[in-house]
C-alpha positions, 0 to 999 in steps of 0.5 A: 500500500502506497502512503498518502504523502502530504508535505506542508510548506510555506517556503515561497521561494522554493519552486516546488511550493504551491503558495495557494495551498502551502504545500510541497508539490514533490511526492517526497523530500530529502531532509539532510543535516546542515553541513557535516554536523551531528544532528541533535536538534531539528534546527540542524536539519534542512530540506535538501530538496529545495530549489530556488524558484527564479520566476 
């Protein structure tokens, strides 16, 4: 059974963001630690699937 993925996102500068619904339009995202640090708190991670929307 495939999961029903819903990714809430308010990062309007990302090209995958649907600003009308505050949703990410990707089927999945990759979350990675910032730089080469051991991640112990949530603010040390980021969406590695982010792409700048040039429009």
